[in-house]
C-alpha positions in Angstrom: 27.9 -21.1 -56.8 30.0 -18.2 -55.6 29.0 -14.7 -56.7 31.4 -11.9 -56.0 29.4 -9.0 -57.3 25.9 -8.6 -55.6 24.5 -6.9 -58.7 25.3 -10.0 -60.7 23.1 -12.0 -58.3 20.0 -10.2 -59.4 20.5 -11.4 -63.0 20.8 -15.0 -61.9 17.9 -15.0 -59.3 14.6 -13.5 -60.2 12.7 -11.3 -57.7 10.1 -14.0 -57.1 11.0 -16.8 -54.7 9.1 -20.0 -54.5 8.9 -22.5 -51.7 9.0 -26.2 -52.3 6.2 -28.2 -50.7 8.6 -29.7 -48.2 9.7 -26.2 -47.0 6.2 -25.0 -46.5 4.8 -24.9 -43.0 1.1 -25.3 -42.4 -0.8 -22.1 -41.8 -2.3 -22.1 -38.3 -5.4 -20.2 -37.2 -4.7 -16.7 -36.0 -4.9 -16.3 -32.3 -5.8 -13.0 -30.8 -3.1 -11.8 -28.4 -4.0 -12.0 -24.8 -4.1 -8.7 -22.9 -1.2 -8.3 -20.4 -2.4 -8.2 -16.9 -1.5 -4.9 -15.5 -0.3 -4.7 -11.9 -2.3 -2.0 -10.2 -0.5 -0.1 -7.5 -2.1 0.1 -4.1 -4.3 3.1 -3.7 -5.8 3.6 -0.3 -8.5 6.1 0.8 -7.6 7.9 4.0 -8.6 11.0 6.0 -6.1 13.9 6.4 -3.2 15.3 4.3 -0.3 13.1 5.5 1.9 16.3 5.5 4.1 15.1 8.4 4.1 11.4 7.5 2.1 10.4 10.6 0.0 7.3 9.8 -2.9 6.4 12.2 -4.5 3.1 11.6 -8.0 2.5 13.1 -10.7 -0.2 12.7 -14.3 1.0 12.2 -16.4 -1.4 10.1 -19.5 0.8 10.2 -17.7 4.1 9.4 -15.9 5.5 6.4 -12.9 6.5 8.5 -13.5 7.0 12.2 -16.4 7.5 14.6 -17.3 11.2 15.2 -16.8 11.1 18.9 -13.5 9.3 18.6 -12.4 11.7 15.9 -13.1 14.6 18.2 -10.9 12.9 20.9 -8.2 12.1 18.4 -8.2 15.7 17.1 -7.8 17.0 20.7 -4.9 14.6 21.3 -3.2 15.6 18.1 -3.6 19.3 18.9 -1.9 18.8 22.3 1.1 17.3 20.4 1.2 20.2 17.9 -0.3 18.1 15.1 -3.4 18.7 13.0 -5.5 16.2 11.1 -3.9 17.5 7.9 -0.5 16.4 9.2 -1.7 12.8 9.5 -3.2 10.0 7.4 -6.1 8.3 9.2 -6.6 4.9 7.6 -9.5 2.7 8.4 -8.2 -0.9 8.1 -11.8 -2.3 8.2 -12.2 -1.1 4.6 -9.0 -2.9 3.5 -8.9 -6.2 5.4 -6.2 -7.7 3.2 -3.8 -4.7 3.4 -0.4 -5.8 4.5 2.1 -3.8 6.6 4.4 -3.7 3.5 1.8 -2.2 1.3 0.8 0.4 3.9 4.5 1.4 4.6 5.2 1.6 0.8 2.1 3.7 0.2 2.2 6.1 3.2 5.9 6.1 4.0 5.3 7.0 7.6 7.8 8.4 10.1 5.3 7.9 12.9 2.8 5.1 13.1 -0.1 4.8 15.6 -2.2 1.6 15.7 -5.4 1.9 17.7 -6.6 -1.5 18.8 -5.9 -5.1 17.9 -8.2 -5.2 14.9 -6.2 -2.3 13.4 -3.1 -4.4 13.1 -2.3 -5.0 9.4 -1.3 -8.4 8.0 2.3 -9.2 8.6 3.2 -6.6 11.2 4.6 -9.1 13.7 4.3 -8.9 17.5 4.1 -5.5 19.1 4.1 -4.6 22.7 0.9 -2.9 23.9 1.5 0.8 24.9 5.2 0.8 24.4 6.7 3.1 21.7 9.1 1.1 19.5 10.9 1.2 16.2 9.5 -0.6 13.2 11.7 -0.2 10.1 12.9 3.3 11.0 9.4 4.3 12.0 8.4 5.4 15.5 5.5 3.0 16.3 2.9 2.8 19.0 0.4 0.0 19.3 -2.3 1.1 21.8 -5.9 0.6 22.9 -8.7 1.4 20.5 -10.9 4.4 21.4 -13.6 2.0 22.3 -11.3 0.7 25.0 -10.2 4.1 26.1 -13.3 6.3 26.2 -14.6 5.1 29.6 -11.4 3.8 31.1 -9.1 6.4 32.7 -6.2 3.9 33.2 -6.2 3.1 29.5 -6.3 6.8 28.6 -3.4 7.5 30.9 -1.2 4.6 29.6 -2.0 5.8 26.0 -1.2 9.4 26.7 2.2 8.7 28.4 3.3 6.8 25.3 1.9 9.3 22.8 4.1 12.0 24.3 7.1 9.9 23.5 6.0 9.0 19.9 
């Protein structure tokens, strides 16, 4: 049947519609919608203010951030290079063993990166030459000895200091 006037259709068809048995679909039990898993952005605890985008990665399993004596030595080194602790972000990798270099670079966005000791190297960083300043994704990077290796070894201190002046 062809109806040209839509108002005429309301006279032919009542407001109530009925389904035939063959057109009915069985009613299924209601399922509660599953919550969507939210991706949580990385949020790392660190010491300092990161004002000059200078990331220092250390490894101290027994400390929140860094050993007190080593912190004093680091503070002295930074001062000699016209930096303060507030200019840096001191990140203890021991507290975030699964942190990758990509996550850390995305979170901190460093222009300078100092890695102190082999255990401080994040996952996926690739090979770095010890005590040689190098570029890592537009970031001046230095992989050097840990303070444990430097505190009583003047040769290690000297090698570290020569490269720190160039970082």
